[in-house]
C-alpha positions, -999 to +999 in steps of 0.1 A: -518-434-167-525-460-141-510-495-140-529-522-158-549-547-137-552-585-140-583-607-140-582-640-122-602-670-136-631-667-111-640-632-125-644-646-160-664-676-147-688-653-128-692-632-160-707-662-177-724-679-148-760-667-143-764-683-108-755-651-090-768-620-108-749-595-086-715-612-091-723-617-128-730-580-133-698-570-115-677-595-134-692-585-167-683-548-160-647-559-154-647-580-186-660-550-206-632-529-192-607-556-201-620-557-237-611-520-240-577-523-225-560-518-192-570-552-177-550-583-186-553-621-183-529-649-189-531-681-209-535-700-176-566-679-168-581-686-202-573-723-200-588-726-165-619-706-176-624-729-206-619-760-185-645-747-159-671-741-186-665-774-202-662-796-171-675-779-140-706-759-150-740-775-149-749-780-176-715-781-192-709-757-220-706-771-255-671-768-270-684-745-299-699-722-273-666-720-253-648-713-286-672-685-293-667-670-258-629-672-262-631-655-295-652-627-279-625-623-253-598-621-280-592-583-276-580-588-240-542-586-237-528-620-227-496-626-208-478-657-221-459-679-196-422-686-201-394-700-180-390-667-161-427-666-152-425-702-139-394-693-118-411-663-104-441-684-095-418-706-075-405-675-057-441-664-050-447-698-035-416-696-014-423-660-002-460-661+004-469-698+007-495-698-020-503-727-044-479-728-073-507-720-098-517-689-078-480-680-080-483-682-118-512-657-116-490-633-095-460-638-118-481-631-149-496-600-134-461-588-125-449-596-160-478-574-173-468-545-150-501-548-132-508-530-099-539-550-090-553-585-093-590-588-093-598-621-076-622-638-051-597-666-045-567-646-031-567-628+002-582-594-005-559-566+006-528-588+004-499-576-017-476-599-036-444-582-046-462-549-046-493-562-065-525-556-045-554-580-045-589-568-046-621-589-044-645-572-068-675-589-050-669-574-015 
């Protein structure tokens, strides 16, 4: 069995953003895979996703709609942060020079035993402590 994978926030946002149908289709395929296992997220990803829908989308999503979407994503395995994840994020920052919150993504993916992070925001092809980044939209 292969290592699990990890979804960054931007993939979830594209899955629910109709402004780019190609990216939406790709993101929705990854979300469907996540719903059946093998692809993980973190509480940070879910929080950033909810905040984006509520505050950055035009028009902004209604809270009850965001709650419904989060309920639909419920089967996805979620990595919870703890002090060790935060410490590892600091190490990611020191080693790779990424923003602390990107380090939290790497640390959560590592905690979940992931071999890949699906993200448009990281450098595609980069590895962080052995975890490869792939841009699903390339």
